[in-house]
N, C-alpha and C positions, 0 to 999 in steps of 0.2 A: 397492759392495758390501759389507756388514759381514761381519766375520769369521764370526760364527755362522750367516750365510746363504750362505757360500761354496758355489758349486756346483761338482762335479767332472765333468770334460769329457775324454772320450777322444778323441785325434786320430789318425785312421787315414790314412795317406798322408802322414805327417809329413816324410818326405825328398823329397817332390815339389815342384815350383815353388810351388803354392798351399798346400800343406801347411805348408811352412816359415812362410809368412807367417800362416797360420791359428793355428798354435802361438803366435807372438808375440801376434796380435790377442787372443786369448782370454785370455792371461795378463795382458796389458795392461789388460783389463777387468774383472780381479780373479778369475779362475777359477782353481781348482787343475787342473793340467794333467797328464794321462798321456799319453805317444806310445807307439803300436805301431810296432815297426821290425823289420827283419831285421838291421840293422846299427847299432850305436850311432855307430860312426864317421862314418857319412854324415850323421847329425844336425848334427854340428859342423863340417861342411865346406860351403863355399859351393856353392850349386846353379847350374846353367847359367842363363843370361839374367838375371843380378842376384839370383836366389833367395838370401836371407841364410844365413850359417851361424849356427846356433843357438847359444845359451851355456847354461850350466848354470842360470843364473837364469831362464831361459825355461820350465824343465820341472820338475815335481815328481817325476815318476816315470816311468822308461822300462821298458816292457814288451817283451821281446825274444821274437818269434815270427813264425811264417808265417802270414799271413792266409788263404793256400789250404790250410792244414793245421790245421783245429779242434782237433786233439789238442794243438797246441803252444799253445793259447790259453786253456787252464784257469785261471780266476781273472781274465781280462782285464777282466771287467765289474763286478769286486767293488768296491762303492763308488761307481760311476759313475752320474751323473745324465743326462748327455748324451753320445751318440755323434755325431760330426762325422766325415765320410768324403768324401775327394775321391780315393778309390783308383780307379785305372784305368790302362790302358796308355797309356805316352807314348813313350818312347824305349827301352823294354825290348827286350832281345834274346834272351830266354829261349824263343822260339817259342810262347808262350801266346797263346791267342785272345781277343777281347773277351768272348765267352761265359764263358771260364774266369776271366778278371780282372774286368772291368767288372761283370759280373753275379753270378758264383758267389761270389767273394770278398766282395762287399758282402751277399749273400744270407747268407753265413756269419756276418757281423757281425749281421744282423737276427735270425738264429736264436739267437745268443749272448745277445740282449737278453732272451730269454724266461726266466722264472724269476729275473729280477735286478730292481735297483730303477731301472733305466734308464727314463725317462719320456719322452725325445725323442730323434729321429734326425734329425740335419741332413745332407743329401745334396746334392752338386754335380752336377748332371746337365748339360744343354745346352740353349740357347735354340733355338726353331725346329725342335724335334724333329718335329713333324707333317710339315715339309716335306722332311725327309730320312729318313723312318721306314723306308726300304728298305735303309738301311745296318745292317751287322752292329753297329757300335758305338752307333748310336742305339737299336736293338732292344734291346741289352743295358742301356743306361742306363734305359730305359723300362720294362723288365721290373723292375728295382729299384724305380722309382716306383710301379708297380702293385703290387708285393709290400708296400711301405710303406703304401699305401691300405688294404690288406686286413689289415694288422696292428694290433694294439691300441695301436701307439706313437702319440705326438703328434710328428707328422713335419712336417718343412720341406724344400723343395726349391728349391735356388738354381739359376738358369740363366743362366750368363754367355754373352755373345755372342762368346766367344773370348778367349784369354789373350794378353797382351802377349808371353809367351814364345814363342808361335807366330809373333809378328811379329819376333821375334829373328832368325829365319831370314832374313828380308829384309834385315835390317842386315848379317849375315854375308856374303850375296851380294853387297851394294852395296860392302862393304869389300874384296872380291875383284875388283871391277870389272865384274861382270856379274850381272843378275838374271834369274831364269827364272820366267815365269809361266804357269799352266796355263790357257789361254783367254785372252781378251782383258783380263781383270782389271777389268771394269766392275761386278761385283757390289759392293754397299755393305756396309759393317761399321762397328762401334764395339766392338772388343775392349777389355778392361778390364785395369788394372794389378793385378798379384797382391796388393800391399798394400791397394789400394782394394776389390778383391773380398773379401780376409778380413775387411775391416771389414764389408762386406755381409753376410757369413755370420754374424758375430756379432750384427749388428742383427737379422737374419732369426731366429736363435735366440731371441732377447729380445722379438720382436715377434709380431704377430698374422696377418700374411700367411702363408698356406701355401706358395704357391709364388712366388718372386720372380725377375723377369728382371733382369739387371744388364749394363750396357754402360758404356763409357767416355765422355768429353766429346767426342770427335772422331767424326763420321761422314764416312767417305770410301771410296773405291774401293779395291780391292787394288792397283791400278796407281798411284793417288796414293800410298798408303802405301809402294810400292817407290820412287817418285820422291822421296819425302820422305827415305828412308834414303840415297839417293845425294847429296842436299842436305846432309844431316848430316855424311856422310863427306868431303864436297868433292871428288867425282869426278864426271866426266860421266855422263849417264843412258845406260845400255846395258841395254836389256830385250829379252830373247828369249821369244817366245811360242810355247809348244808346243800345238799344236791338240788340242782336246779328244778328236777321234776317235784321235789317236795315243796319247794319254795313257790312254785306255780300253783300248786294245790292249796297251800295256805292263803296265797293271794285271792284265789276264787273264794275261799271261805270268808276272808276279810272283806271281799267286794259285796257279799250278801249282807253284811252286817253295815257296812259304810261304803258308799261309792267313792268317796274322797280318800279313805285309806286303802281301798283296793286299788285305785288308780296309782296312789303313790307307791304302794307295793310293787305293782308291776313295773313302775319306773326304776326303782331301786334294783329290782332283779335284772332288767334289761341292762342297766348300767353296770352290772357285773359281767355282762357277756360281751358287750361291743367295745372296740377301741375308741378312745376319745383323745386324739392328739392333734394339736394345732401349733400355729407359729409361736415361738418362745418369746413373748412380749413382756412377760414379768421378770423380775430380778430376784425375788424372794424365794428361798429354796424351801422345800418342804421340811427339811431337818430344821431350818431356823424356825418355822412355824410350829412345829412340834416342841422345840425347845422353849419358845415364848409360852406355850401352852403350859409346859412342865414347870417353868419358872413361876407363873401365875398360880399354879395348883400348889406348889410347895409352900408359897407364902400363905395359903388359905388353910394349911394343915394346922 
């Protein structure tokens, strides 16, 4: 990408697992990169499950603001050609719902694109949404997609089959000696590595496909993934199955205490029931990922 044609991209969700990789992927491809964050410090700290600490060379401009408060985002879109967003609830403990974060925050970004030079919006949703549309998280994501379709923006939607960061939980449990699965774990999946998915996002921004599904190179069941984690940590396989009916009951109880965590619990339960398999666009294997976690864990001991 020659200098006079450099495009400017805004990365929203830059402190998250995928967002950190996306910042680097766009920068390495030659883009001028602005990041939106509530905390500069978190950008330069390693994230969970191998998410990298960013460096000054990865970022051209830092915009400090709260995506949930549009009045703090005045000037955010100035000079921006492309908006990329992987904003959504992951492990936040602020009590906000999927409607408030996954939908409304992205809706705020779409609204800010009006009366600006932004021509494209790249949004990260989820694969297999039609099969789990009853979930609050899915409804929030698909409302964003619907709003993009109705906007004047040239949009792109990336639909991953799950993140390796989610699989990091299986490694953590194996390292402690026992893994817990909701249901028998026979559902098939092929989650994708953060670096690989970020590359898919940039490719999608530059390509002609409007909606792109993306999975990793390994198709396996959830139980097989749990067993692989035990193999990597070198411990005997100990898996405890939580019956679906019991998990559903616990989710209802959690929902009475916290809508956010109740919705999240329902998502986790459903993810343990349905298949999530898509085109193999990633190259990093789940074994490679578990081994990188194990290497990092061994160094910290």
